[in-house]
C-alpha positions as a Python dict, from the first residue, in 0.01 Angstrom:
ca = {
    (1, 'M'): (0, 0, 0),
    (2, 'K'): (-185, 67, -326),
    (3, 'N'): (-198, -183, -605),
    (4, 'S'): (-100, -28, -919),
    (5, 'T'): (-26, -169, -1277),
    (6, 'T'): (162, -43, -1534),
    (7, 'K'): (42, -83, -1852),
    (8, 'S'): (318, -126, -2127),
    (9, 'R'): (271, 104, -2407),
    (10, 'K'): (282, -27, -2769),
    (11, 'F'): (538, 132, -3010),
    (12, 'E'): (277, 340, -3218),
    (13, 'F'): (399, 454, -3566),
    (14, 'P'): (390, 860, -3618),
    (15, 'D'): (147, 980, -3788),
    (16, 'T'): (247, 1083, -4175),
    (17, 'Y'): (218, 1457, -4074),
    (18, 'V'): (448, 1400, -3770),
    (19, 'I'): (679, 1223, -3981),
    (20, 'V'): (686, 1516, -4222),
    (21, 'I'): (734, 1768, -3951),
    (22, 'I'): (1043, 1558, -3805),
    (23, 'L'): (1186, 1583, -4187),
    (24, 'I'): (1131, 1965, -4166),
    (25, 'L'): (1293, 1980, -3791),
    (26, 'L'): (1585, 1783, -3984),
    (27, 'V'): (1627, 2007, -4270),
    (28, 'I'): (1677, 2307, -4023),
    (29, 'A'): (1929, 2137, -3886),
    (30, 'L'): (2080, 2088, -4190),
    (31, 'T'): (2090, 2461, -4293),
    (32, 'Y'): (2327, 2497, -3979),
    (33, 'I'): (2597, 2184, -4083),
    (34, 'L'): (2582, 2236, -4455),
    (35, 'P'): (2687, 2580, -4593),
    (36, 'A'): (2482, 2750, -4891),
    (37, 'G'): (2566, 2742, -5203),
    (38, 'T'): (2420, 2784, -5567),
    (39, 'Y'): (2465, 2719, -5923),
    (40, 'D'): (2466, 2993, -6209),
    (41, 'F'): (2162, 2955, -6454),
    (42, 'A'): (2148, 3003, -6813),
    (43, 'E'): (1944, 3317, -6971),
    (44, 'D'): (1588, 3066, -6919),
    (45, 'G'): (1656, 3076, -6573),
    (46, 'K'): (1574, 2664, -6517),
    (47, 'T'): (1898, 2534, -6652),
    (48, 'V'): (2211, 2476, -6445),
    (49, 'L'): (2540, 2597, -6567),
    (50, 'P'): (2803, 2334, -6502),
    (51, 'G'): (3109, 2428, -6305),
    (52, 'T'): (2954, 2738, -6164),
    (53, 'Y'): (2877, 2605, -5838),
    (54, 'H'): (3013, 2866, -5579),
    (55, 'Y'): (2938, 2915, -5225),
    (56, 'V'): (2712, 3211, -5057),
    (57, 'E'): (2653, 3364, -4744),
    (58, 'D'): (2476, 3109, -4510),
    (59, 'N'): (2099, 3148, -4416),
    (60, 'P'): (2017, 2934, -4172),
    (61, 'A'): (1668, 2876, -4070),
    (62, 'G'): (1500, 2927, -3700),
    (63, 'I'): (1160, 2918, -3539),
    (64, 'G'): (1053, 3205, -3781),
    (65, 'E'): (1150, 3025, -4074),
    (66, 'F'): (998, 2699, -3938),
    (67, 'L'): (678, 2812, -3877),
    (68, 'N'): (639, 3045, -4208),
    (69, 'S'): (727, 2717, -4382),
    (70, 'F'): (387, 2553, -4343),
    (71, 'F'): (215, 2842, -4492),
    (72, 'K'): (517, 2902, -4819),
    (73, 'G'): (480, 2507, -4792),
    (74, 'M'): (79, 2558, -4853),
    (75, 'Q'): (151, 2826, -5146),
    (76, 'K'): (397, 2666, -5311),
    (77, 'G'): (197, 2350, -5308),
    (78, 'S'): (-145, 2554, -5381),
    (79, 'T'): (-201, 2404, -5728),
    (80, 'T'): (-172, 2051, -5645),
    (81, 'I'): (-358, 2132, -5301),
    (82, 'F'): (-676, 2311, -5501),
    (83, 'L'): (-667, 2030, -5769),
    (84, 'V'): (-726, 1771, -5451),
    (85, 'F'): (-1025, 1963, -5356),
    (86, 'M'): (-1176, 2008, -5676),
    (87, 'I'): (-1078, 1633, -5781),
    (88, 'G'): (-1309, 1540, -5468),
    (89, 'G'): (-1589, 1779, -5524),
    (90, 'A'): (-1575, 1682, -5944),
    (91, 'F'): (-1563, 1291, -5837),
    (92, 'Q'): (-1852, 1305, -5543),
    (93, 'I'): (-2100, 1479, -5798),
    (94, 'L'): (-2057, 1192, -6060),
    (95, 'T'): (-2046, 942, -5768),
    (96, 'D'): (-2383, 1089, -5637),
    (97, 'T'): (-2538, 1038, -6012),
    (98, 'G'): (-2483, 639, -5948),
    (99, 'A'): (-2280, 631, -6258),
    (100, 'I'): (-1979, 493, -6129),
    (101, 'D'): (-2151, 250, -5906),
    (102, 'A'): (-2372, 137, -6199),
    (103, 'A'): (-2045, 95, -6402),
    (104, 'L'): (-1859, -81, -6150),
    (105, 'A'): (-2102, -315, -6071),
    (106, 'A'): (-2141, -415, -6407),
    (107, 'L'): (-1769, -429, -6425),
    (108, 'I'): (-1828, -691, -6145),
    (109, 'R'): (-2105, -867, -6281),
    (110, 'K'): (-1941, -909, -6628),
    (111, 'T'): (-1582, -1054, -6459),
    (112, 'K'): (-1766, -1218, -6220),
    (113, 'G'): (-1558, -1006, -5942),
    (114, 'N'): (-1238, -1177, -6043),
    (115, 'Y'): (-962, -905, -5945),
    (116, 'K'): (-728, -1142, -6098),
    (117, 'I'): (-875, -946, -6421),
    (118, 'I'): (-994, -627, -6310),
    (119, 'I'): (-644, -518, -6128),
    (120, 'P'): (-429, -619, -6397),
    (121, 'A'): (-598, -443, -6653),
    (122, 'V'): (-650, -99, -6421),
    (123, 'M'): (-279, -98, -6409),
    (124, 'I'): (-182, -148, -6734),
    (125, 'M'): (-428, 132, -6828),
    (126, 'M'): (-276, 373, -6570),
    (127, 'A'): (110, 235, -6657),
    (128, 'I'): (16, 356, -7052),
    (129, 'L'): (-68, 676, -6863),
    (130, 'G'): (250, 721, -6697),
    (131, 'A'): (443, 652, -6970),
    (132, 'L'): (243, 961, -7149),
    (133, 'G'): (321, 1188, -6848),
    (134, 'T'): (-50, 1192, -6752),
    (135, 'G'): (-19, 897, -6485),
    (136, 'N'): (29, 1041, -6202),
    (137, 'N'): (-216, 1311, -6202),
    (138, 'V'): (-469, 1080, -6304),
    (139, 'A'): (-422, 827, -6080),
    (140, 'L'): (-459, 1089, -5822),
    (141, 'A'): (-810, 1184, -6008),
    (142, 'F'): (-890, 818, -6026),
    (143, 'A'): (-840, 739, -5679),
    (144, 'P'): (-1160, 780, -5540),
    (145, 'I'): (-1311, 542, -5778),
    (146, 'M'): (-1071, 280, -5708),
    (147, 'V'): (-1128, 327, -5360),
    (148, 'I'): (-1477, 186, -5445),
    (149, 'L'): (-1379, -62, -5635),
    (150, 'C'): (-1152, -200, -5412),
    (151, 'A'): (-1447, -236, -5127),
    (152, 'K'): (-1642, -381, -5365),
    (153, 'L'): (-1366, -645, -5449),
    (154, 'K'): (-1319, -671, -5085),
    (155, 'L'): (-952, -577, -5127),
    (156, 'D'): (-766, -284, -4910),
    (157, 'P'): (-682, 75, -4927),
    (158, 'I'): (-262, -48, -5008),
    (159, 'V'): (-440, -163, -5339),
    (160, 'V'): (-580, 151, -5435),
    (161, 'V'): (-233, 331, -5439),
    (162, 'A'): (-75, 18, -5593),
    (163, 'T'): (-353, 34, -5867),
    (164, 'M'): (-326, 381, -5922),
    (165, 'Y'): (-47, 551, -5816),
    (166, 'F'): (227, 262, -5827),
    (167, 'A'): (151, 134, -6170),
    (168, 'A'): (143, 495, -6321),
    (169, 'N'): (466, 618, -6156),
    (170, 'S'): (665, 225, -6319),
    (171, 'G'): (513, 319, -6649),
    (172, 'F'): (664, 689, -6635),
    (173, 'S'): (977, 572, -6512),
    (174, 'A'): (1117, 361, -6752),
    (175, 'S'): (893, 536, -7050),
    (176, 'P'): (1028, 602, -7383),
    (177, 'I'): (813, 903, -7470),
    (178, 'N'): (755, 1107, -7133),
    (179, 'P'): (784, 1498, -7221),
    (180, 'F'): (816, 1593, -6881),
    (181, 'T'): (1121, 1380, -6796),
    (182, 'V'): (1281, 1144, -7123),
    (183, 'L'): (1262, 1368, -7369),
    (184, 'L'): (1335, 1707, -7183),
    (185, 'A'): (1654, 1534, -7034),
    (186, 'Q'): (1769, 1445, -7398),
    (187, 'N'): (1735, 1834, -7524),
    (188, 'I'): (1920, 1947, -7216),
    (189, 'A'): (2193, 1666, -7257),
    (190, 'G'): (2209, 1731, -7660),
    (191, 'V'): (2067, 1382, -7724),
    (192, 'Q'): (1862, 1343, -8039),
    (193, 'I'): (1489, 1326, -7937),
    (194, 'M'): (1351, 982, -7900),
    (195, 'S'): (1656, 805, -7973),
    (196, 'G'): (1727, 494, -7745),
    (197, 'S'): (1356, 388, -7766),
    (198, 'G'): (1422, 22, -7833),
    (199, 'P'): (1614, -40, -7496),
    (200, 'R'): (1343, 193, -7291),
    (201, 'I'): (1086, 31, -7398),
    (202, 'L'): (1206, -323, -7318),
    (203, 'M'): (1242, -141, -6950),
    (204, 'W'): (888, -48, -6926),
    (205, 'F'): (769, -363, -6970),
    (206, 'I'): (976, -494, -6700),
    (207, 'F'): (888, -229, -6481),
    (208, 'V'): (539, -293, -6516),
    (209, 'T'): (570, -636, -6516),
    (210, 'I'): (721, -644, -6158),
    (211, 'T'): (469, -411, -6033),
    (212, 'I'): (223, -595, -6134),
    (213, 'V'): (318, -927, -6024),
    (214, 'W'): (403, -761, -5679),
    (215, 'T'): (58, -638, -5642),
    (216, 'M'): (-120, -914, -5752),
    (217, 'R'): (76, -1145, -5482),
    (218, 'Y'): (-37, -874, -5263),
    (219, 'C'): (-390, -925, -5353),
    (220, 'K'): (-409, -1302, -5351),
    (221, 'K'): (-274, -1303, -5005),
    (222, 'I'): (-542, -1057, -4892),
    (223, 'Y'): (-826, -1213, -5057),
    (224, 'K'): (-735, -1520, -4926),
    (225, 'D'): (-677, -1405, -4559),
    (226, 'P'): (-772, -1058, -4490),
    (227, 'S'): (-542, -1035, -4132),
    (228, 'K'): (-232, -1027, -4360),
    (229, 'S'): (-381, -689, -4508),
    (230, 'L'): (-109, -424, -4377),
    (231, 'V'): (-438, -181, -4320),
    (232, 'G'): (-755, -386, -4299),
    (233, 'V'): (-949, -482, -4591),
    (234, 'Y'): (-1242, -244, -4710),
    (235, 'S'): (-1599, -357, -4563),
    (236, 'E'): (-1986, -226, -4648),
    (237, 'D'): (-1884, 33, -4329),
    (238, 'D'): (-1567, 204, -4480),
    (239, 'L'): (-1792, 378, -4762),
    (240, 'D'): (-2019, 663, -4689),
    (241, 'T'): (-2377, 527, -4554),
    (242, 'D'): (-2565, 910, -4644),
    (243, 'E'): (-2468, 921, -5026),
    (244, 'D'): (-2717, 827, -5285),
    (245, 'S'): (-2468, 575, -5413),
    (246, 'A'): (-2412, 294, -5155),
    (247, 'L'): (-2263, 1, -5201),
    (248, 'D'): (-2605, -217, -5207),
    (249, 'A'): (-2629, -31, -5590),
    (250, 'V'): (-2438, -319, -5730),
    (251, 'A'): (-2747, -452, -5857),
    (252, 'E'): (-2842, -137, -5994),
    (253, 'K'): (-2845, -149, -6379),
    (254, 'M'): (-2705, 109, -6664),
    (255, 'S'): (-2943, 379, -6705),
    (256, 'I'): (-2863, 615, -7007),
    (257, 'R'): (-2785, 912, -6780),
    (258, 'H'): (-2472, 670, -6641),
    (259, 'T'): (-2361, 604, -6937),
    (260, 'L'): (-2363, 955, -7068),
    (261, 'N'): (-2168, 1050, -6772),
    (262, 'L'): (-1919, 783, -6829),
    (263, 'L'): (-1865, 878, -7149),
    (264, 'V'): (-1790, 1244, -7013),
    (265, 'L'): (-1554, 1110, -6756),
    (266, 'T'): (-1391, 918, -7050),
    (267, 'I'): (-1365, 1173, -7313),
    (268, 'T'): (-1239, 1413, -6983),
    (269, 'F'): (-931, 1235, -6949),
    (270, 'I'): (-848, 1161, -7276),
    (271, 'I'): (-868, 1516, -7410),
    (272, 'Y'): (-660, 1606, -7089),
    (273, 'A'): (-371, 1314, -7184),
    (274, 'W'): (-360, 1416, -7572),
    (275, 'G'): (-307, 1837, -7426),
    (276, 'G'): (-79, 1674, -7210),
    (277, 'V'): (179, 1548, -7470),
    (278, 'K'): (86, 1815, -7728),
    (279, 'Y'): (53, 2117, -7545),
    (280, 'D'): (228, 2007, -7172),
    (281, 'W'): (-80, 2060, -7036),
    (282, 'G'): (-28, 2041, -6650),
    (283, 'L'): (-244, 2064, -6314),
    (284, 'P'): (-459, 2358, -6393),
    (285, 'A'): (-555, 2208, -6689),
    (286, 'L'): (-668, 1878, -6499),
    (287, 'G'): (-852, 2131, -6232),
    (288, 'A'): (-1039, 2294, -6534),
    (289, 'A'): (-1116, 1953, -6675),
    (290, 'M'): (-1241, 1834, -6318),
    (291, 'M'): (-1471, 2156, -6268),
    (292, 'A'): (-1625, 2071, -6683),
    (293, 'M'): (-1669, 1713, -6592),
    (294, 'A'): (-1853, 1796, -6272),
    (295, 'F'): (-2110, 2088, -6441),
    (296, 'V'): (-2169, 1842, -6735),
    (297, 'T'): (-2234, 1522, -6511),
    (298, 'G'): (-2419, 1688, -6232),
    (299, 'I'): (-2670, 1825, -6516),
    (300, 'I'): (-2685, 1498, -6718),
    (301, 'G'): (-2736, 1315, -6362),
    (302, 'G'): (-3036, 1520, -6316),
    (303, 'L'): (-2876, 1632, -5974),
    (304, 'G'): (-2980, 2024, -5994),
    (305, 'P'): (-2761, 2312, -5859),
    (306, 'N'): (-2833, 2260, -5484),
    (307, 'K'): (-2760, 1919, -5480),
    (308, 'M'): (-2431, 1972, -5707),
    (309, 'A'): (-2345, 2198, -5432),
    (310, 'N'): (-2362, 2011, -5185),
    (311, 'S'): (-2195, 1708, -5343),
    (312, 'F'): (-1911, 1914, -5436),
    (313, 'V'): (-1843, 2068, -5099),
    (314, 'R'): (-1862, 1661, -4918),
    (315, 'G'): (-1599, 1552, -5184),
    (316, 'A'): (-1369, 1870, -5147),
    (317, 'Q'): (-1428, 1770, -4724),
    (318, 'K'): (-1280, 1466, -4788),
    (319, 'M'): (-960, 1537, -4935),
    (320, 'V'): (-856, 1786, -4655),
    (321, 'Y'): (-634, 1576, -4486),
    (322, 'S'): (-469, 1495, -4805),
    (323, 'G'): (-445, 1850, -4932),
    (324, 'L'): (-322, 1956, -4625),
    (325, 'L'): (14, 1718, -4628),
    (326, 'I'): (85, 1798, -5002),
    (327, 'G'): (154, 2186, -4804),
    (328, 'F'): (309, 2033, -4535),
    (329, 'A'): (528, 1814, -4750),
    (330, 'S'): (619, 2137, -4957),
    (331, 'A'): (769, 2278, -4670),
    (332, 'I'): (1083, 2100, -4689),
    (333, 'N'): (1140, 2215, -5044),
    (334, 'V'): (1107, 2558, -4914),
    (335, 'L'): (1304, 2590, -4670),
    (336, 'M'): (1589, 2449, -4880),
    (337, 'T'): (1547, 2694, -5101),
    (338, 'E'): (1544, 2954, -4907),
    (339, 'S'): (1845, 2837, -4679),
    (340, 'N'): (2046, 2745, -5003),
    (341, 'I'): (2144, 2397, -4932),
    (342, 'I'): (1967, 2229, -5254),
    (343, 'H'): (2253, 2261, -5473),
    (344, 'T'): (2506, 2267, -5199),
    (345, 'V'): (2340, 1883, -5146),
    (346, 'I'): (2354, 1831, -5519),
    (347, 'H'): (2668, 1934, -5558),
    (348, 'H'): (2818, 1738, -5269),
    (349, 'L'): (2677, 1407, -5399),
    (350, 'S'): (2786, 1409, -5765),
    (351, 'M'): (3136, 1511, -5720),
    (352, 'P'): (3240, 1183, -5561),
    (353, 'L'): (3129, 1029, -5918),
    (354, 'Q'): (3428, 1144, -6084),
    (355, 'N'): (3671, 931, -5834),
    (356, 'L'): (3484, 571, -5929),
    (357, 'P'): (3548, 323, -6199),
    (358, 'T'): (3334, 345, -6458),
    (359, 'Y'): (3095, 69, -6390),
    (360, 'L'): (3052, 191, -6024),
    (361, 'A'): (3013, 519, -6161),
    (362, 'T'): (2732, 438, -6348),
    (363, 'I'): (2562, 284, -6047),
    (364, 'G'): (2637, 573, -5830),
    (365, 'M'): (2483, 812, -6121),
    (366, 'Y'): (2122, 627, -6046),
    (367, 'I'): (2199, 608, -5638),
    (368, 'T'): (2258, 956, -5666),
    (369, 'N'): (1951, 1056, -5864),
    (370, 'V'): (1776, 867, -5633),
    (371, 'L'): (1946, 1117, -5331),
    (372, 'F'): (1871, 1411, -5554),
    (373, 'N'): (1494, 1317, -5537),
    (374, 'L'): (1467, 1369, -5193),
    (375, 'V'): (1488, 1704, -5235),
    (376, 'I'): (1372, 1782, -5582),
    (377, 'S'): (1028, 1564, -5651),
    (378, 'S'): (943, 1744, -5942),
    (379, 'G'): (1089, 1498, -6285),
    (380, 'S'): (1130, 1822, -6499),
    (381, 'G'): (1260, 2046, -6233),
    (382, 'L'): (1538, 1806, -6134),
    (383, 'A'): (1588, 1746, -6503),
    (384, 'Y'): (1678, 2135, -6520),
    (385, 'V'): (1935, 2083, -6204),
    (386, 'V'): (2086, 1769, -6264),
    (387, 'M'): (2138, 1709, -6643),
    (388, 'P'): (2365, 1996, -6712),
    (389, 'I'): (2602, 1831, -6455),
    (390, 'M'): (2579, 1448, -6568),
    (391, 'A'): (2582, 1494, -6922),
    (392, 'P'): (2974, 1655, -6892),
    (393, 'F'): (3014, 1409, -6626),
    (394, 'S'): (2910, 1128, -6841),
    (395, 'D'): (3184, 1210, -7100),
    (396, 'L'): (3423, 1260, -6845),
    (397, 'L'): (3361, 892, -6701),
    (398, 'G'): (3325, 682, -7061),
    (399, 'I'): (2955, 663, -6979),
    (400, 'S'): (2732, 730, -7219),
    (401, 'R'): (2490, 1047, -7243),
    (402, 'Q'): (2182, 795, -7287),
    (403, 'V'): (2312, 569, -6968),
    (404, 'A'): (2336, 912, -6775),
    (405, 'I'): (1986, 1032, -6901),
    (406, 'S'): (1808, 690, -6817),
    (407, 'A'): (2035, 661, -6452),
    (408, 'Y'): (1859, 1037, -6458),
    (409, 'Q'): (1520, 913, -6538),
    (410, 'F'): (1500, 565, -6306),
    (411, 'G'): (1616, 781, -5988),
    (412, 'D'): (1369, 1067, -6035),
    (413, 'G'): (1070, 774, -6117),
    (414, 'L'): (1119, 520, -5883),
    (415, 'G'): (1201, 775, -5622),
    (416, 'N'): (890, 920, -5633),
    (417, 'A'): (734, 605, -5523),
    (418, 'L'): (899, 622, -5188),
    (419, 'V'): (949, 1037, -5080),
    (420, 'P'): (756, 1214, -4899),
    (421, 'T'): (815, 1508, -5060),
    (422, 'A'): (642, 1366, -5404),
    (423, 'G'): (301, 1539, -5352),
    (424, 'L'): (98, 1369, -5600),
    (425, 'L'): (212, 1027, -5377),
    (426, 'M'): (96, 1196, -5039),
    (427, 'G'): (-253, 1337, -5173),
    (428, 'T'): (-310, 987, -5331),
    (429, 'L'): (-217, 821, -4991),
    (430, 'G'): (-463, 1042, -4832),
    (431, 'I'): (-794, 990, -5066),
    (432, 'A'): (-681, 618, -4962),
    (433, 'K'): (-621, 658, -4626),
    (434, 'V'): (-293, 473, -4618),
    (435, 'P'): (-49, 547, -4324),
    (436, 'Y'): (327, 647, -4486),
    (437, 'D'): (503, 365, -4326),
    (438, 'K'): (232, 89, -4399),
    (439, 'W'): (283, 209, -4794),
    (440, 'L'): (685, 203, -4711),
    (441, 'R'): (626, -165, -4615),
    (442, 'F'): (425, -237, -4938),
    (443, 'A'): (640, -65, -5183),
    (444, 'L'): (1001, -43, -5064),
    (445, 'P'): (1069, -410, -5133),
    (446, 'C'): (935, -387, -5503),
    (447, 'T'): (1113, -44, -5525),
    (448, 'I'): (1433, -238, -5419),
    (449, 'I'): (1384, -494, -5710),
    (450, 'L'): (1266, -284, -5961),
    (451, 'S'): (1601, -91, -5858),
    (452, 'L'): (1829, -375, -5908),
    (453, 'A'): (1649, -409, -6245),
    (454, 'A'): (1753, -53, -6340),
    (455, 'I'): (2103, -101, -6229),
    (456, 'V'): (2164, -407, -6448),
    (457, 'F'): (2007, -206, -6714),
    (458, 'L'): (2229, 47, -6663),
    (459, 'V'): (2543, -169, -6649),
    (460, 'V'): (2446, -401, -6945),
    (461, 'M'): (2399, -39, -7145),
    (462, 'T'): (2742, 83, -7045),
    (463, 'A'): (2914, -236, -7118),
    (464, 'I'): (2757, -284, -7491),
    (465, 'G'): (2804, 146, -7555),
    (466, 'W'): (2448, 243, -7602),
    (467, 'T'): (2394, 531, -7788),
}
């Protein structure tokens, strides 16, 4: 008799791409279960007219729509995808000038490599950018630098995403001045712009503090015992050995060229942050800024045309996983839109709020907005769909429109820390090489804490009649 040994297979969590495809298949199943429907729109083509939801002819998705959704998802997410490639190329040029390594070495020397100073300082900066509405975009751009910094600090990829995206998103979620969410929602709801800023500033500090404390708690744990890292701490081997600027450049002194290139980097993002607030600059403008930075830093760094071209392509290659993932995630929205079930989901989730007591309705508005964020991850896009419905609902329920606005703002922002349809989150995870399930293990408990803080805030504001 032949002896055979059967090895039990250890469960392996699906790759992020597999998770997204499962979600796509789930959406296709929903197109056969949920009736198709839509709201009418105002003349601007964006703002939903409340009370106009009506059923339309069902348009379920089949095998053809499934296969086409990937290409259409790439088209829908093309702006972000191309931006990811441009960011990768631009920062590779900057990295190959040696400026980033020299700057990080100087930072580590001055702080004596103390992550307890460096990480909170960077997170506060990102939270401020998040409050301006540009932080999540900038997080994607700065992530390659943070990978190098966390490697030198002996931290892990989770910290990269937490320091960049999680911090920016917390600042974004409670901002009193975000033009893409709270100010837009106030305008749609007919509430005075910038009103209610005091309580929102308080919530901004609470959100950012919770996020920093949670991240630092994790940093302390993995710094003391690297085996407790969810993904494994960085080592020197994790950085490219073929790059001119390797980890052994820590001892390198700052040169005039390095200083000038870092100045160019700083000016680039200051101009973009200013333009984002004043002129509503979006991702295409950030792409233009990246190209300008690439040309200028490459010339100052003395790389030469061929070296710049090689560096740009090499940097873009590193972003393929991240870029394609954004396209796959965008396919979810494509299928829901083409099958006309997005408004059906929103309509049926919002209807039960009418029958709830005031305080429960307040909590329900927040939870509903988190669920809305699963299908519409764009903050401004969600505002145009949700606020025309939530504003009159809040009047009927005796809830301040300020509370309704904050419920939308919290739901949209905190949802973007978790949902796989958030392109910038998936892009940042891809750059840092953090599996989606590992990110959930880190971010979900903190997001629950933030959600509880948001709910307490909304209930208290309802009780005092916030206007």
